[in-house]
N, C-alpha and C positions, 0 to 999 in steps of 0.2 A: 384521432389526433385533434387537438383543440384548434379553434380558429386562430388564436394567437400564434401557435406554432406554425400553422400554414402560412400566415401572413409573414412571419420572419423568414421562412424559406423562400417565398416568392420575392420579397423585396431584396434579399441578399442575392438571389439569382439574377434579378434585374440589374442590380448594381454591378455585379461581376461581368455580366455580358456587355453592359454599357461601357465599362472601363476597358475591357478587352478590345472592343471595336474602336473605341476612341484612340487606343494606342496602336491600332493596326496589326494586332496579333491574331494569327490564325489559331483555331482551337488547339491544334497539335502543338504549336510552339508554346502557347500559354500553359498547357498541361505539362510540357517538358520542363519549363522554368519552375513550376511549382512542385514538380516531382510527384505528380498524380497521373492517373490514366486519363485518356481522352474521354472515355465513356463516363467516368466519374465526374469530370468537370462538366460534361454535357448535362448530366442529371442535376448537378448543382444549379446550373444556369436555368434549367427548366423548372426549378422550384421543387424538385422531387427529393432532394437530399440537402441536409444541413451539416457541413463538415465539422469535425472537432477543432479545438483551438489551434493545435499545431498545424493543421492543414490551412486554417484561415491565415495564420501568420505567414505561411509559405506563399499563399495567394497574394497577400498584401505586398510582400517583397517582390513578387513577380510583376505586379502591376504598379510598383513604385508608389504605394500609398500606405496608410497606416492601418493597423488592426482596428483602432477605434472608429476610423472612417467607414470601415466595412460593416461594423455591427451596430452603429448608432443610427438613429432615425435621420433620414436625409432631409434636406431643406429645398432641394430642387423642385420646381413646380411639378414636373412629371412624376417625381417620387411621391410627393404629397398627394397628388391625384390618384396615383396607383394605390397608395395606402388607404385612401378614403374608399375607393371602390372595393378593395378587399374586405373592408369592414362593413360594406353594405349588405343588406339582406339578400341581394341577388347572388353574390358569391357564397354567402353562408348557406343559403337554402336551395339554390337551383340544383336539380338532380342531374348533374352531368353524367353520372354513371348509368342512368336510365337509357342514354343514347350511345353507350359504349365509349364515353369520354370521362376524363377526370378534369378537375379544375385546372390542373397543371397544363393540360393540353391547350385550353383557351389562353392561359397565361403565356405559353410558348408562342402562340400566334401573335399576341399583343406585343411581345418583346422582340419579335423578329425584325421590327423596325422601330428601335427605341425612340427615335426623334418624333415619331408620329403617335406613339402609344398614348401619351398623355392627352392629346387632342381627341383621339378616338374615344377614350374612356369618358372624358368630360362631355362629349357629345351625347353618349348614352345616358349619363346622369342628368343632363339638362333636358333631354327629351322626356325622361321620366317625370321630372319636376313640372315641365311645361304642361303635359297632358295628365298630370296627377295619376301617373301609373305607379302603383305600389308593387311591392314584391309579390303580393298575392296574384296580381294579374299575370306576372311571369310564370308563377307556379301553375295556375289554371291553364295557361297556354301550353306549358310543358305536358300537363295531363292530356290535353287534346291531341298533342303530337304523339304521345304514347298510345292513345286509343287508335289513332290513325295508322301507326306502325303495325298494329295487331288487327286492323279492320274491325275494331270495336268488338272483338269476340275472344273470350278467354276460356278455353276448354277446361282448365283446371278448376275454375270457379263453378262452371256448369256441373262438373263431376262432383264437386263438394256438395252442391245443392241436392243432386240426385242421391248421394250417399246418405244424407240426412233423412230423406223420405224413405229410402230402403231400410235404414236402420232403426226407424221409429214407427212401429206398427200403429201408433195412435195418430200419426200424421198421414194424410193422403190428400192429394189435390182433387178439387180446388180447395185450398186452405182458406180458413177464415180467421178473423181476429181472435175469436174466443179460443179456438184450438191452439193458436200460436201463443197466446198469453198463458194458457195452462202449461204449455211446453216450457216456456221460459221460467215459470214459477217452480215447476217440479224438477226439471233437468238441471237448471243453473241457479236455483234458489234466488232469483231476482224478485224484488218487491216491486210490483207494478201499481202505480197510482194514476187513475184516470179521472180524478176530480180536482186536485189542488191547483194544477196549472191553469185551468180555465178561469179560476177566480182570483189568480194572483194579480195584484195591482200593476206590476211592471212586466211580468213575463207571460202574460196571457196571450200574446201574439205568437209565441213559439209553438211549434207542433209537438216537440218533445225535448226533454232534457234528461241526460243520463248522469248519475252521480256514482262513481265507483266506491268500493269499500268492502268490508267483510260481508255485508249484505247489500249488493248494488241495488240502487233504486232507479226506476224508469218512470218519469212523469210524462204522461201523454195527455194532450189537450182533448177534453171530452167533446169538443165541437167538430172534431174530424169525422169524416166519413168512415164507415167500417173498413173499406178498402185501404184507406190511408193509415188507419191504425194497424191493419195487418202488415202493411209495408214496414212500418216502424218496428213492429215485433220481429219481422223477418230480418231486418238489419241487425237487431240485437242478437239474434241467433247467429248471424254471420260473424259478428264480433268474436263470438266464442269459437265457432268452427274454424275460422281463418286465423285464430290466435292473434287478434289485434290487441295491442297493449291497451289496458284500461286507462281511460282519461275522461274528464268531464267533457261532454259533447252536447251541443245544442243544434236544433234544426228550427230555423235557419242559422247560418253562421253568425257569430259575433266578431270573431277575429281569426284570420288565417295566420298560423304561426310557423308552419313548416310544410315541406312537400310530403313528408310522411303522413301528416294529418289529411292532406288533400287526397293522396292515393288511398289511404285506408278508408276514407269516406266513399270514394268511388268503388272500391272493391266490395264493401259491404252493401252498397246500393245495387251493384251488379248481382251479388249473391241473392239479395232480396227479390229482385226481378226473376232470377232463374228459379228460385224456390217457389214463388207464387205462380209464375207463368212458365211451367215446365217446357223444355225445348220441344219435346215430341208433340204435346198437346197444342202448343201455340203454333208450331210450324204446320201441323196438319190443318188447323183452323184457317191459317193464312193461305195455305195452298188451295183450300176449297174456295175461299173468298176470291183469291186472284184468278181462279179458273172460271169465274162467272163472265158471261159475254157482255154484261153491262154493269156499270158501277151502281151499287145499291147501298145508300147510306144506312138503311135499316139493317142490312146484313152485317155491316161493319160494327154498328152499335151492338147488335145481338152477340157477335163474337166477343166484343170487349166485356159485355155483361156476363157472358158465360165463363170467361176467364177471371171474373171478379176483379177487374182492374179499373183504375182511373184513366182518363185520356192520356195523361203524361206517362204513366206506367206502361200502358198499351203501346204507345208510339215509340217509347224508348226501347221497349223489348223488340219491336219490329226492327229497329236500327241495329240491335245486337245480333239478330239472326239473319239480317238481310243478305250478307255475303256468305255466311256459312251454309245457309239453307237454300238460297235462291241465286247465288252468284252475283248479287247486286252490290258492287263495290262503290259505285259513285252515288252517294246519297248524303242527306244532311237532316239534322234534327234542329228545330228552333222552337223556343217558347217566347211568347209575347205577353206583355201585361198592358192593360189600359185602365187608367184610374178614372173613377167617376168624375164627370164634369170636365174632363180634359180630352182634347182631340190629339193626344200624343201617345205613341206606342213605345214601350221599352222592350228591347231585346234582352231578356234576362238569362237566357241559356242558348248556346249555339255550339253544335258539333258538326263541322263541315268536312265530310269525307269525300267530297267531290271537288272538281276544279271550278265550280260555279261561283259567280260573283254574288255575294250575299251581303245584307246589311251587317254592320259591326256595332257593338256597343259603344265604341269610341266615336262613332259618327253621330252622336246625340244632337249635334247642332244642325244636322241635315234632316230632311223630311222623307221618311221611307215611302216608297210607292204604295198608294192605297189600292192598287188594282190586284194585289196578290189576294188569294182566297182567304188566308188567315186574317188579313187586315179587314176584309169585307165582313167576315163573320163577327169580328169585334164591333164594327160599325153598326151592324144589324142589331146586336145586343144593346148597344147604346140607344138606338132608336126605340127598341122595345121598352127600355127603362122609362122613356118619356110617356108611353101610352098605357103601361100596365104596372101593377104592383110588383115589387122586386121578388116576392115570394111565390109568384105564380109558377106552377110546374113548367109551363111552356117557356118561362124565362130562365129558370134555374137549370133545366136539363141541358145536356150537351147538344150542340148543333154541329152538323157535318157538312163539308164541301169538298169537291174535287175540282181540279183545274189543270189545263195544260198552258204553261206560260212560256212565251218566247221572250227571252231577256234581251233587251236592246241596250246598247248597240252591239253586244258581244255575239249575237246569233246563237246563244245557248237555248236549249229547249228542255223544260223540266215538267215532270208530272208531280202535282202537289196534292197531298191529302191533308186536310186541316180539320181540327175539332176544337170547339170553343165551349167554355162553361164559366159559371160564376165562381169566384174564389171562395173556398169554404170558410176561411177565417176572416176574410174581408169581403163580405157579400156585396159591398158597394162597388167592388172592382171586378173586372173580368180578365180571363186569361185564355190563351189559345196556343195549342201545340201544333206543329207542322212537321210533316214527314215529306221530304222532297227527294225525287229521284231524277237523275239525268235520263232523258228519254233516248237511251241507246239500245243497241240490239239485245243486250242482256235483259233489260226491262221489258222489251216487247215480247221476248220469249217467256218471261216469268209471269207477266200480268196480261191476261187475255183482254181485259176491258180498256187497254191503253188508248184505243182509238174509238171509244164509245162516242157516237155523234152527239149525245146529250151533254157531254162534258164541254164546258166553254173553252175555246182556244183564244188566248188573248196576248197582245203585246204588253209586256210589263217592264218596268225599270227597276233600278236599285233605290235611288233617291231622286226626288224631283230636281235637285240641283245638278244632277248628272244626266238627266234623261233627254234624249233628242226628239222625243215624240212631240209633234205640233199639237196645238190646242184642239184642232178638229179630230184628233185621234186619241185624245185623253181628256175625259171630263172630270178626272180626279185630281188634277194638278193643284198643289197648294201654293207653291212659289215658282218663280221662273228658274230656268236652267242656268243659274249664275256660274257655277263651276265649269260646266260644259262651254258656256259662252266665253269665259275667260281663256279656257284651253284653246278654243277655236281662234280667238284673236291672236294668241301667241303663235299658233301655227301659221296664220295668215301673214304675220309680220316676218316670221322666219322665211316663208316662201318668197315674200317680196324682197327681203334682204339678199337671199340667194340669187334671185333674178337680177338684182342690181349689181351684185358682185360679178355675175357671169358677163354682163355687158361691159364692165369697166376693168375687169381683171388684167387684161393684156393691153389696155390702151395707154 
């Protein structure tokens, strides 16, 4: 059903419910007056049904109004606001059904108190405008919630990847870019171009572009690492195996247009990880690594190289298998970028399956704590830039760190694995991926080196503005704890007001 039809149903339902309540009519009496069933009137009010003309005439008579007043656009402020919200990208694209809901369910909640609905909707719209929150942020938030509902593990996609390997004798793990390219060209007749994109005057910063057609074309940036090209080829295999509708796609995004687009990209990315880093091989390697009595950065790098993965592929695959293979439910994945010449970190990807307090992309005006392992790896790389040429192997190769962080003031404790490297298409910048785990009983049982004495144990914060650590316990502070200070002043005033009230309440 089209958006316009949905909008008509919702607005009519809102009008009818508002009229009925204004006239003090119970649902049963209103239905009796109009000669329709209670259940049918309830569905109309919820925006699930749009009645025929004769029923609308009967409802108009029951509510002492006219047919035209019911079916024409309203002028009341609350109706205008409701109509604007129904036309917004949020209502059009948000995947209510993914969470067992329909748009009608949210509409019913909003209209349960008609006099407040307009103010509530306006508030959401104004918050979105104030913080420049587009519909794409809501869609990515919905995807993260969907991943959390499933513990970021999808057996059907795992099985689909295994079936491709089992059904294709020419493919066997570890897969490489060359074998996957041949597979795309022979099995799916895709034309692969690994030259043109690198020299394109406008599109040279994209990793890949897919153009559908009778002979689909896949343009891949020649400056990518072999592991990155293999991931792109594996995603294209996923598009065919998972029956993803063909469309023009780019990596990175230009524009997010629908939740279907976001979910399809996630599913094909998951498939690519499962195809390249098979569950059995990856889980076995992680199990051997986790069973070591001490944390060994070289062993973690050796496992990543054996699986032919980039740091991001490797860490993200750990997050997919953490709960299914090791029972580690409380974990998070984060990716940070640091641009050359700037002492600022951007959180470009975050999936938090724990209850821990973590930086958010919308907190860009705050200064993230520099004591986290990932931040320090990026700072170290920045210092190396100042003393060495950017193309030295020591500079461009991945660097690894582990840390136990006690998050203040929440008293949360996390075990962090971090890996940093130079960005392939933008060698002037660096990135870091982080895999963090709540230091709970499940983690202590799964990872033997959790209490390795060589791993630093540190008090860390979320942002400087919220951190209670004094200067003598933090040498990394960038700015004062302004937000925390303001919060403390408010609490002091509240306590003083309460004390004053206690003294004079009964005088």
